[in-house]
LOFI-649271 format. One record per residue (C-alpha): x, y, z. Coordinates in nm, 4 decimals, always signed. Example, Ala and Ser with C-alpha at 12.3 -4.5 7.8 and 13.67 -1.06 7.14 Angstrom:
<rs>
<r x="+1.2300" y="-0.4500" z="+0.7800"/>
<r x="+1.3670" y="-0.1060" z="+0.7140"/>
</rs>
This chain:
<rs>
<r x="-1.0590" y="+0.7128" z="-1.6447"/>
<r x="-0.9001" y="+0.4712" z="-1.8414"/>
<r x="-0.5450" y="+0.4008" z="-1.6925"/>
<r x="-0.2983" y="+0.1710" z="-1.8857"/>
<r x="-0.0453" y="+0.0436" z="-1.7646"/>
<r x="+0.1116" y="-0.3038" z="-1.7767"/>
<r x="+0.0211" y="-0.5311" z="-1.4338"/>
<r x="-0.2416" y="-0.3553" z="-1.2769"/>
<r x="-0.5583" y="-0.3802" z="-1.3198"/>
<r x="-0.6623" y="-0.0214" z="-1.2709"/>
<r x="-0.9751" y="-0.0032" z="-1.2819"/>
<r x="-0.9525" y="-0.2266" z="-1.0362"/>
<r x="-0.7452" y="-0.0604" z="-0.8348"/>
<r x="-0.9407" y="+0.2291" z="-0.8280"/>
<r x="-1.2195" y="+0.0906" z="-0.6980"/>
<r x="-1.0631" y="+0.0649" z="-0.3200"/>
<r x="-0.9996" y="+0.4168" z="-0.3335"/>
<r x="-1.3323" y="+0.5469" z="-0.4021"/>
<r x="-1.2285" y="+0.5820" z="-0.8488"/>
<r x="-1.0387" y="+0.8849" z="-0.7459"/>
<r x="-0.7477" y="+0.9533" z="-1.0055"/>
<r x="-0.5620" y="+1.1806" z="-0.8056"/>
<r x="-0.5912" y="+0.9533" z="-0.4973"/>
<r x="-0.4739" y="+0.5904" z="-0.6180"/>
<r x="-0.2040" y="+0.7741" z="-0.8227"/>
<r x="-0.1180" y="+0.8911" z="-0.4996"/>
<r x="-0.0943" y="+0.5354" z="-0.3906"/>
<r x="+0.0933" y="+0.4774" z="-0.7156"/>
<r x="+0.4183" y="+0.6649" z="-0.5944"/>
<r x="+0.3691" y="+0.5679" z="-0.2768"/>
<r x="+0.4036" y="+0.1980" z="-0.4121"/>
<r x="+0.6657" y="+0.2399" z="-0.6243"/>
<r x="+0.8803" y="+0.4468" z="-0.3259"/>
<r x="+0.8501" y="+0.1483" z="-0.1160"/>
<r x="+0.8171" y="-0.1802" z="-0.2798"/>
<r x="+1.2086" y="-0.1494" z="-0.3943"/>
<r x="+1.2652" y="-0.1334" z="+0.0046"/>
<r x="+0.9884" y="-0.4569" z="+0.0629"/>
<r x="+1.1542" y="-0.6525" z="-0.2670"/>
<r x="+1.5083" y="-0.6097" z="-0.1133"/>
<r x="+1.4149" y="-0.7130" z="+0.2305"/>
<r x="+1.3240" y="-1.0833" z="+0.1333"/>
<r x="+1.5903" y="-1.1349" z="-0.0688"/>
<r x="+1.6877" y="-1.2547" z="+0.2242"/>
<r x="+1.4719" y="-1.5436" z="+0.4123"/>
<r x="+1.6377" y="-1.7148" z="+0.7184"/>
<r x="+1.4255" y="-1.5251" z="+0.9824"/>
<r x="+1.1462" y="-1.7037" z="+0.9071"/>
<r x="+0.8845" y="-1.4425" z="+1.0205"/>
<r x="+1.0071" y="-1.1286" z="+0.8935"/>
<r x="+1.0226" y="-1.3290" z="+0.5662"/>
<r x="+0.5463" y="-1.3526" z="+0.5955"/>
<r x="+0.5364" y="-1.0045" z="+0.7620"/>
<r x="+0.7015" y="-0.9058" z="+0.4276"/>
<r x="+0.5727" y="-1.0686" z="+0.1321"/>
<r x="+0.3034" y="-1.0246" z="+0.3484"/>
<r x="+0.2625" y="-0.6621" z="+0.3463"/>
<r x="+0.4091" y="-0.6899" z="-0.0437"/>
<r x="+0.0611" y="-0.9124" z="-0.1235"/>
<r x="-0.1877" y="-0.6198" z="-0.0115"/>
<r x="-0.0620" y="-0.3255" z="-0.1187"/>
<r x="-0.0543" y="-0.5232" z="-0.4804"/>
<r x="-0.3610" y="-0.6156" z="-0.4222"/>
<r x="-0.4443" y="-0.2706" z="-0.2930"/>
<r x="-0.3619" y="-0.0932" z="-0.6028"/>
<r x="-0.4663" y="-0.3162" z="-0.8955"/>
<r x="-0.1569" y="-0.5281" z="-0.9429"/>
<r x="-0.2942" y="-0.9481" z="-0.9167"/>
<r x="-0.0942" y="-1.1252" z="-1.1310"/>
<r x="+0.2048" y="-0.9762" z="-0.7750"/>
<r x="+0.0024" y="-1.0274" z="-0.5298"/>
<r x="-0.0879" y="-1.3280" z="-0.5896"/>
<r x="+0.3176" y="-1.4862" z="-0.5876"/>
<r x="+0.3034" y="-1.2770" z="-0.2816"/>
<r x="-0.0040" y="-1.5381" z="-0.1531"/>
<r x="+0.0982" y="-1.8321" z="-0.2183"/>
<r x="+0.4945" y="-1.7359" z="-0.0966"/>
<r x="+0.3245" y="-1.5877" z="+0.2002"/>
<r x="+0.2301" y="-1.9393" z="+0.2167"/>
<r x="+0.4874" y="-2.1288" z="+0.2059"/>
<r x="+0.5880" y="-1.9466" z="+0.4872"/>
<r x="+0.3606" y="-2.0550" z="+0.6634"/>
<r x="+0.4006" y="-2.3742" z="+0.6532"/>
<r x="+0.7618" y="-2.2837" z="+0.7023"/>
<r x="+0.8307" y="-2.4295" z="+0.2856"/>
<r x="+1.1727" y="-2.3024" z="+0.2778"/>
<r x="+1.1934" y="-2.5168" z="-0.1012"/>
<r x="+0.8735" y="-2.3363" z="-0.2070"/>
<r x="+0.9831" y="-2.0021" z="-0.0834"/>
<r x="+1.4203" y="-2.0340" z="-0.2546"/>
<r x="+1.2453" y="-2.1542" z="-0.5565"/>
<r x="+1.0071" y="-1.8990" z="-0.6085"/>
<r x="+1.1151" y="-1.6019" z="-0.4284"/>
<r x="+1.3139" y="-1.4865" z="-0.6988"/>
<r x="+0.9858" y="-1.4414" z="-0.9428"/>
<r x="+0.7557" y="-1.2685" z="-0.8176"/>
<r x="+1.1193" y="-0.9735" z="-0.7164"/>
<r x="+1.1339" y="-0.9931" z="-1.0802"/>
<r x="+0.7848" y="-0.9118" z="-1.1412"/>
<r x="+0.7629" y="-0.6655" z="-0.8919"/>
<r x="+1.0708" y="-0.4494" z="-1.0344"/>
<r x="+0.9461" y="-0.4863" z="-1.3975"/>
<r x="+0.5821" y="-0.3609" z="-1.1891"/>
<r x="+0.8102" y="-0.0262" z="-1.0496"/>
<r x="+0.9242" y="+0.0349" z="-1.3467"/>
<r x="+0.5630" y="-0.0017" z="-1.5998"/>
<r x="+0.3961" y="+0.2228" z="-1.3195"/>
<r x="+0.7014" y="+0.4406" z="-1.3307"/>
<r x="+0.7233" y="+0.4865" z="-1.6603"/>
<r x="+0.3597" y="+0.5719" z="-1.6802"/>
<r x="+0.3400" y="+0.8419" z="-1.3733"/>
<r x="+0.6756" y="+0.9925" z="-1.5198"/>
<r x="+0.4002" y="+1.0105" z="-1.8446"/>
<r x="+0.1538" y="+1.1584" z="-1.6525"/>
<r x="-0.0378" y="+1.5139" z="-1.6075"/>
<r x="-0.2066" y="+1.4052" z="-1.2501"/>
<r x="-0.4165" y="+1.8095" z="-1.2119"/>
<r x="-0.3505" y="+1.9476" z="-0.9060"/>
<r x="-0.6951" y="+1.9914" z="-0.7160"/>
<r x="-0.7698" y="+2.1754" z="-0.3739"/>
<r x="-0.9636" y="+1.9797" z="-0.1515"/>
<r x="-1.1802" y="+2.0984" z="+0.0582"/>
<r x="-1.0806" y="+2.1196" z="+0.3884"/>
<r x="-1.1507" y="+2.0636" z="+0.7637"/>
<r x="-1.0408" y="+2.1293" z="+1.1531"/>
<r x="-1.0184" y="+1.7984" z="+1.1906"/>
<r x="-1.0512" y="+1.4133" z="+1.0015"/>
<r x="-1.3823" y="+1.2424" z="+1.0874"/>
<r x="-1.3172" y="+1.0048" z="+1.4615"/>
<r x="-1.5686" y="+0.7163" z="+1.2408"/>
<r x="-1.2409" y="+0.6916" z="+0.9907"/>
<r x="-0.9968" y="+0.7434" z="+1.3323"/>
<r x="-1.1642" y="+0.4295" z="+1.4644"/>
<r x="-1.0851" y="+0.1990" z="+1.0931"/>
<r x="-0.7176" y="+0.3138" z="+1.0596"/>
<r x="-0.6610" y="+0.1968" z="+1.4178"/>
<r x="-0.8187" y="-0.2106" z="+1.3149"/>
<r x="-0.7060" y="-0.1992" z="+1.0597"/>
<r x="-0.3732" y="-0.1417" z="+1.1871"/>
<r x="-0.3686" y="-0.3248" z="+1.5090"/>
<r x="-0.5059" y="-0.6214" z="+1.2668"/>
<r x="-0.2394" y="-0.5511" z="+1.0389"/>
<r x="-0.4948" y="-0.5309" z="+0.7495"/>
<r x="-0.3030" y="-0.3115" z="+0.5042"/>
<r x="-0.6332" y="-0.2988" z="+0.2230"/>
<r x="-0.8430" y="-0.2876" z="+0.4787"/>
<r x="-0.6032" y="+0.0425" z="+0.6186"/>
<r x="-0.5350" y="+0.2074" z="+0.2726"/>
<r x="-0.9166" y="+0.1980" z="+0.1822"/>
<r x="-0.9131" y="+0.4349" z="+0.4748"/>
<r x="-0.6448" y="+0.6558" z="+0.3565"/>
<r x="-0.7836" y="+0.7095" z="+0.0735"/>
<r x="-1.1249" y="+0.8124" z="+0.2537"/>
<r x="-0.9233" y="+1.0433" z="+0.4930"/>
<r x="-0.6904" y="+1.2145" z="+0.1500"/>
<r x="-1.0318" y="+1.3208" z="+0.0107"/>
<r x="-1.0018" y="+1.6604" z="+0.2485"/>
<r x="-0.7549" y="+1.8354" z="+0.3895"/>
<r x="-0.7355" y="+1.9092" z="+0.8263"/>
<r x="-0.6389" y="+2.2059" z="+0.9601"/>
<r x="-0.5254" y="+1.9761" z="+1.2262"/>
<r x="-0.3276" y="+1.8058" z="+1.0599"/>
<r x="-0.2777" y="+1.8817" z="+0.6670"/>
<r x="-0.0302" y="+1.5801" z="+0.6081"/>
<r x="-0.1627" y="+1.3289" z="+0.8160"/>
<r x="-0.3268" y="+1.1335" z="+0.4781"/>
<r x="-0.0034" y="+1.1304" z="+0.2858"/>
<r x="+0.2474" y="+1.0398" z="+0.6615"/>
<r x="+0.0397" y="+0.7617" z="+0.7275"/>
<r x="+0.0753" y="+0.6416" z="+0.3498"/>
<r x="+0.3785" y="+0.6609" z="+0.3187"/>
<r x="+0.4287" y="+0.4824" z="+0.6918"/>
<r x="+0.1637" y="+0.1920" z="+0.5685"/>
<r x="+0.3507" y="+0.1002" z="+0.2387"/>
<r x="+0.6895" y="+0.0814" z="+0.4225"/>
<r x="+0.4970" y="-0.1391" z="+0.6654"/>
<r x="+0.5318" y="+0.1095" z="+0.9986"/>
<r x="+0.1550" y="+0.0136" z="+1.2217"/>
<r x="+0.3824" y="+0.0056" z="+1.5557"/>
<r x="+0.4201" y="+0.3899" z="+1.4371"/>
<r x="+0.1003" y="+0.3775" z="+1.3363"/>
<r x="-0.0512" y="+0.2747" z="+1.5874"/>
<r x="+0.1004" y="+0.4807" z="+1.7570"/>
<r x="+0.0395" y="+0.8830" z="+1.5317"/>
<r x="-0.2901" y="+0.7138" z="+1.5533"/>
<r x="-0.3620" y="+0.7439" z="+1.9312"/>
<r x="-0.2981" y="+1.2003" z="+1.9385"/>
<r x="-0.4408" y="+1.2741" z="+1.6428"/>
<r x="-0.7620" y="+1.5107" z="+1.7751"/>
<r x="-1.1385" y="+1.4539" z="+1.5912"/>
<r x="-1.4311" y="+1.6410" z="+1.5729"/>
</rs>
């Protein structure tokens, strides 16, 4: 499946999601919904630790969808935040925001023009315990890439016990709500 979206290496991005086009498109929808919030947050870098966390999240979610240029810019800004290099941040922060906005427009244009057939997912009573454990571990480590990969695995099925679990997790992940994810996962019943 060849998707052409400016700013994305869609082939590599889809690999993160098991080459499942439907899951990848859902992740892209969540990405363009929640990334603008993070781009807005980084306009203010007075609190360097909050800035670092937000840039780290932009890096992780961008690289996972195949936005490697944006991920690399975010990676350099994260390093600068760790080193408290405000001069570097001041000079380069706007490039992350500008590139992020361009990418969001590019993805939005594509999604507005693409029609993805809704496939009916197989149903299970409960999510797999191994996936839930891996999700908990990723959330505890603030590992966005691992978290998104496991959400994609989870999203291959619909669960009678919680039919909207994958969608909720994806929305929380894109907002970097790791604490909320951890709380929810503690309550999930598995088989």
